[in-house]
N, C-alpha and C positions, 0 to 999 in steps of 0.2 A: 596473381590471377586467383589463387586459391581463396583469397578473402571476398572477392566480389561475386566469384561464378556461382556459389550456391543462392546468393540472394538474386542474381539475374534469372537463374533457372525457376526459382519460386515465382518471380513476376511474370516470367513467359507462360508458366503453368496456369497461374490465375487468370492471364489474358485469354488463354485458349479455352479452359474449362470453368464452368460456373463454380462458385463456392457452395459446398454442400454443408449443411449444418451436421456437425457431428453428433447432435444429440438425437436427431431423427431422420436425417437423409435428405430433407428438403432443401431446396435452393434457398441461399441466405446471402445477404449483404456482406462482401468480403470485409467491410469495415467494422462489422459487428459480430461476425464470426458465426454466431447462433441465429436461427431463424425467429420471427417475431414470436411464435408460441412457446419456443424453449426459453427464450429470454424472460418472456412474462411468468414462466412458471418457476423460475428460481425463487425460492422463499426470502422474502423481505424481513428485515429486522428492525424493529421500531425504537428499542430503548437503548439508553447509553450504558456502557459497561465499565467497570473500574478494573484497570489492568492490575493494580496492586493485589486486589482481592483474588482476581483471576489467577495470577503467577503464584499466590500463596495457597491456592486449592480452595478458597472460600467462594461463596456465591458472589458473582460479579455484577449482577443486575441489581440497581436500586441503592448502591452504596452511595452515601452523602459524605463519609467520613474523610475520604482522600482527595482533596482538591488537587487539581493538576494531574489526576489519573483518568479522566473520562475519556472513553473513546467510542465513537459512533461507526457502526457498521452498516452497509447497504443491504448485505445479504447474509443468510446463512449458507454456510459452505456446503454445496452438494456436488454431484457429478458434473453439472452442467456449469456452475460456477468455476469448478476445477478447470474444465476444459478451456474456458476463456482466459483464465489466469494463467494456466501453464503455457498457452499459446503466446500470450504477451511475455511472460518471464523467460520461457526457455525456447520458444519457437520463433523468435525474432518478428512477431506480428506486432510491431511497435505502433501501427496505425490504430490498433484497438484502443490505445490510450486516449484518443480523441473522444470516443463514445463513453468510455469508462470514466472520464472527468465529469461528464454530466451525471453519471450514476452515483459517484461520490458526493456531488452537491446534493442530490436528493436525500442523503443520509444525514445532513447537518440540520440543527434545530432552525426552525423558521425565524428569519430575521438576523441569523448569525453571519457576521463577517469578520474574520480576523484581520489584524493588521499586517500579518505576513503569513505566507505559506511556505513551508519547508518540507523536506523529505527525509526519510530514514536512509542515510548513505550506505553504500557497500564499502568495504575495504578496498584499496586501490588494487590489490591483487585479484580479487574476484571481479571487480569492475572491469578490469583489463581482459580477464579471461571471457566475460560475457559480452562485452562490447558496449554495455549501456546499463543504466539502473533503472528498472522498471518503476519504482518508487518515484524518482525523478520525473520520470515522463508523466506519470499520474498527476503529480504535484503541478507541473506545467499546465495540463489540461484544465484541472480543477481551479487553479488560479485564474485562468481566462474565463472560465464558466462564471465564477463568483465575482469577478472584477476586484480581486485582491492581489496586493503585491506579493510577488514571488521572490524569495531570498535564496539564492543558490549557494550550495556549499556553507550553510549555517551551521550544520554539525559535522564533525569529522569522526570517523571510525578510527581510532587511534592504534588499534591492534586487530590482527585478524582473529577470528573466532571460528570455532568448529561448526561444521553444518549441524543445524538445529534439528533436522528432521528425525534423528534416531536417538535424541537424547530425552530424558525424562524432564518434568517440571523443575526439580530442584537443580539438575545438571545444567538447564538451560539458563536458569537465574546465574549460577556460577559463570557460566560460560560467557554471559553478557555484562557481568558486573564491571563497571569502569570502561566498558568498550567505547563510550561516546564522549565527546567534549565538544562544547560550543567554540566556535572559532573566534567569535568577536562578542563577548558577553554584553558589552556596552550597547550593542546593536539591538538586543532583545529585551533588555531590562525594562520592565513596567509595560511591555507590549503584549498583546494577545497574539498568541502564535498557534498556528494548526499544522500539525506533522502528519504526513500522508505516508501509508504504507499499502501493501496489497492484501495480506492475509493476516489475521490474528488467531494465534494458536494458543500457546500456554500465556501468553502476555509478557514473557520475559524481554523481548526486544523493545517493545513500546516502554514498559515500566523503566527500563535503563535509559532510553532515549528521552522520555518525559522528565525523568530524574535530573538529566543533565540540563534540560531547559529550565527546570525549577531552580537548579542551582545558579542559573544566570538571571533569576529573578523575572523570568518570562511568565505570563498567564497562559499556560498551554493546555491543549487538548489535542486528541488524535482522531483520525477518520481512516478507515480500511474499507476495501471492498467487500470482504467477507470475514465472518467469524466461523472457524471450525469448531463449532461447540462440541 
């Protein structure tokens, strides 16, 4: 009973009370969490980032030297973006992934459609603790929006890693080094692959994941909801 009771309580509360926007207090669509005004006020980001340069502490915008490290972000991370992402990631508001997939699609270059959409995986221990992987939910939604094939479990997190939030840039890179492995390299070789995650911070996670895809001879790039610049 402990497993489903909190979710049932939230559903009953949502039925009984209108969703209030955590940004301003106005009534909001529960499937979008924020009101129209607060959603529209999240700052957009238009340029591609190089996660290798970002992880190394160099200017990440405009880099043309590191093929396979390009990452697109829909938003710049602010308190409104943080509220949405935290609700999806930690608040079990998985329904938000439906809307956020469309937001991710807006971050991609015009006309771009990958051969495969994959997600940044959680280690099985953390996946079991959380109950779901928010990046997988976003990848499912995005793949539907852009009508691209979705490949589940393409990447494996082969070892648990420390929580990244309190680590510095270099410690994050060491923490993620060799953390990912491609499950079936032959399935990705020579194919364009788009990997999905929620937030880009120092770039260490995506640098490691994109490196694993490059080792499998995939033509990869990434997309995230927000860059915490």
